[in-house]
Every structure is written in structure tokens, then in C-alpha cells.
One Martini backbone bead per residue (centre of mass of N, CA, C, O) as a GRO file, in nm:
protein
  124
    1UNK     BB    1   1.421  -0.048   8.037
    2UNK     BB    2   1.285  -0.068   7.753
    3UNK     BB    3   1.460  -0.296   7.649
    4UNK     BB    4   1.381  -0.509   7.846
    5UNK     BB    5   1.074  -0.503   7.787
    6UNK     BB    6   1.106  -0.583   7.489
    7UNK     BB    7   1.254  -0.847   7.521
    8UNK     BB    8   1.039  -0.978   7.694
    9UNK     BB    9   0.797  -0.955   7.500
   10UNK     BB   10   0.923  -1.099   7.256
   11UNK     BB   11   0.980  -1.368   7.397
   12UNK     BB   12   0.684  -1.428   7.483
   13UNK     BB   13   0.570  -1.422   7.192
   14UNK     BB   14   0.754  -1.644   7.064
   15UNK     BB   15   0.674  -1.878   7.260
   16UNK     BB   16   0.374  -1.902   7.129
   17UNK     BB   17   0.491  -2.003   6.880
   18UNK     BB   18   0.470  -2.189   6.585
   19UNK     BB   19   0.734  -2.314   6.371
   20UNK     BB   20   0.574  -2.575   6.286
   21UNK     BB   21   0.449  -2.733   5.997
   22UNK     BB   22   0.249  -2.910   5.805
   23UNK     BB   23   0.304  -3.137   5.569
   24UNK     BB   24   0.289  -3.325   5.311
   25UNK     BB   25   0.119  -3.620   5.437
   26UNK     BB   26   0.125  -3.584   5.760
   27UNK     BB   27  -0.186  -3.619   5.818
   28UNK     BB   28  -0.159  -3.952   5.765
   29UNK     BB   29   0.008  -3.976   6.012
   30UNK     BB   30   0.058  -4.187   6.270
   31UNK     BB   31   0.052  -4.183   6.638
   32UNK     BB   32   0.223  -4.376   6.869
   33UNK     BB   33   0.313  -4.514   7.142
   34UNK     BB   34   0.544  -4.597   7.348
   35UNK     BB   35   0.693  -4.927   7.276
   36UNK     BB   36   0.587  -5.166   7.121
   37UNK     BB   37   0.571  -5.293   6.828
   38UNK     BB   38   0.367  -5.311   6.576
   39UNK     BB   39   0.156  -5.511   6.450
   40UNK     BB   40   0.189  -5.562   6.097
   41UNK     BB   41   0.459  -5.393   6.068
   42UNK     BB   42   0.695  -5.205   5.893
   43UNK     BB   43   1.010  -5.105   5.911
   44UNK     BB   44   1.163  -4.791   5.775
   45UNK     BB   45   1.290  -4.628   6.027
   46UNK     BB   46   1.468  -4.344   6.147
   47UNK     BB   47   1.393  -4.031   6.328
   48UNK     BB   48   1.551  -3.722   6.351
   49UNK     BB   49   1.469  -3.446   6.580
   50UNK     BB   50   1.471  -3.069   6.604
   51UNK     BB   51   1.454  -2.798   6.841
   52UNK     BB   52   1.403  -2.526   7.009
   53UNK     BB   53   1.407  -2.493   7.378
   54UNK     BB   54   1.546  -2.208   7.357
   55UNK     BB   55   1.535  -1.836   7.429
   56UNK     BB   56   1.790  -1.794   7.557
   57UNK     BB   57   1.684  -1.784   7.889
   58UNK     BB   58   1.429  -1.914   7.768
   59UNK     BB   59   1.200  -2.164   7.826
   60UNK     BB   60   1.017  -2.356   7.658
   61UNK     BB   61   0.746  -2.528   7.614
   62UNK     BB   62   0.717  -2.858   7.645
   63UNK     BB   63   0.466  -2.924   7.473
   64UNK     BB   64   0.541  -2.759   7.219
   65UNK     BB   65   0.806  -2.909   7.164
   66UNK     BB   66   0.675  -3.189   7.128
   67UNK     BB   67   0.478  -3.108   6.898
   68UNK     BB   68   0.710  -3.024   6.694
   69UNK     BB   69   0.851  -3.300   6.685
   70UNK     BB   70   0.613  -3.464   6.580
   71UNK     BB   71   0.572  -3.300   6.322
   72UNK     BB   72   0.850  -3.348   6.202
   73UNK     BB   73   0.813  -3.664   6.187
   74UNK     BB   74   0.568  -3.660   6.005
   75UNK     BB   75   0.712  -3.512   5.767
   76UNK     BB   76   0.928  -3.754   5.725
   77UNK     BB   77   0.783  -4.028   5.687
   78UNK     BB   78   0.715  -4.028   5.372
   79UNK     BB   79   1.033  -4.050   5.288
   80UNK     BB   80   1.008  -4.375   5.415
   81UNK     BB   81   0.720  -4.491   5.380
   82UNK     BB   82   0.547  -4.387   5.614
   83UNK     BB   83   0.234  -4.408   5.843
   84UNK     BB   84   0.399  -4.452   6.125
   85UNK     BB   85   0.479  -4.333   6.455
   86UNK     BB   86   0.742  -4.382   6.713
   87UNK     BB   87   0.873  -4.334   6.996
   88UNK     BB   88   1.199  -4.405   7.125
   89UNK     BB   89   1.213  -4.141   7.286
   90UNK     BB   90   1.250  -3.882   7.483
   91UNK     BB   91   1.271  -3.571   7.517
   92UNK     BB   92   1.595  -3.391   7.465
   93UNK     BB   93   1.708  -3.081   7.413
   94UNK     BB   94   1.505  -3.067   7.147
   95UNK     BB   95   1.518  -3.391   7.106
   96UNK     BB   96   1.416  -3.678   6.883
   97UNK     BB   97   1.326  -4.028   6.837
   98UNK     BB   98   1.191  -4.212   6.563
   99UNK     BB   99   0.973  -4.462   6.437
  100UNK     BB  100   0.910  -4.597   6.115
  101UNK     BB  101   0.606  -4.718   5.966
  102UNK     BB  102   0.436  -4.974   5.769
  103UNK     BB  103   0.069  -5.050   5.789
  104UNK     BB  104  -0.160  -5.021   5.564
  105UNK     BB  105  -0.420  -4.948   5.761
  106UNK     BB  106  -0.396  -5.093   6.005
  107UNK     BB  107  -0.532  -5.189   6.291
  108UNK     BB  108  -0.463  -5.052   6.602
  109UNK     BB  109  -0.469  -5.065   6.935
  110UNK     BB  110  -0.443  -4.733   6.937
  111UNK     BB  111  -0.696  -4.700   6.805
  112UNK     BB  112  -0.972  -4.546   6.798
  113UNK     BB  113  -1.281  -4.589   6.832
  114UNK     BB  114  -1.541  -4.498   6.612
  115UNK     BB  115  -1.741  -4.398   6.874
  116UNK     BB  116  -1.513  -4.198   6.939
  117UNK     BB  117  -1.314  -3.960   7.030
  118UNK     BB  118  -1.065  -3.747   6.870
  119UNK     BB  119  -0.744  -3.615   6.909
  120UNK     BB  120  -0.599  -3.307   6.786
  121UNK     BB  121  -0.415  -3.072   6.666
  122UNK     BB  122  -0.398  -2.742   6.650
  123UNK     BB  123  -0.444  -2.483   6.446
  124UNK     BB  124  -0.327  -2.153   6.377
   0.00000   0.00000   0.00000
């Protein structure tokens, strides 16, 4: 019985952890909504990322998995000279594909107005 409780507690504790950290240059990469390609931007390539979406029989939180996939894609964008990423598909089984663009700081329709608040992921 103690073993079962230990395994359950460990799984629950690990499910709350974020395993992916922001890499150098990734904080400068913008994320835009899935849809039409951004105007005035050059496509730099596609990025495939994946994380564990299950820990044994336990399914990880969908939002946390999505956040980690986005962070991984942001980490990869500078390697293809991208400064903006856009999801190409929805996450599926812990994997997702993004398109990387080079927009050279161009203001995009999805950019928040300067007089409004902007939300960003929290650091652990």
C-alpha cells in the first residue's frame, strides 16, 4: 500500500513540474495565432517539437504540455533565423509543428496595442 501511495504522490508531483526551460534568444521570439501567414514576414522553415504527454498511466495537463511545446519551438526559432513562430497544427500526442518566420520587428496585427496589458508565461 505504501508503494502505491509513493508512486501516486511522485507522479502527481512530477506532473506539476515544467521540464522545458527558455533558451538563449527564445524570449525575443513572438508567438502568433494559427491561421494565415503574417504579412511582411519571410518564412524560415518548419519546426517539429515533442514532449511527454503521459507519465505512465497518468495524462499530463494539456495546457502545460502546450506551453512546453511552444517553449521548445521558441528555443528552436533562432537556429533558423526566425523571430516569430506560428502553430501549423494543434498539439497531438505530445507533438506539434510550428512555422518559423523572420519579421524583422514588423508590427503584426496580432501584436497587442502598446497601451494594453500583455500576458506572458510565468517562470518557475
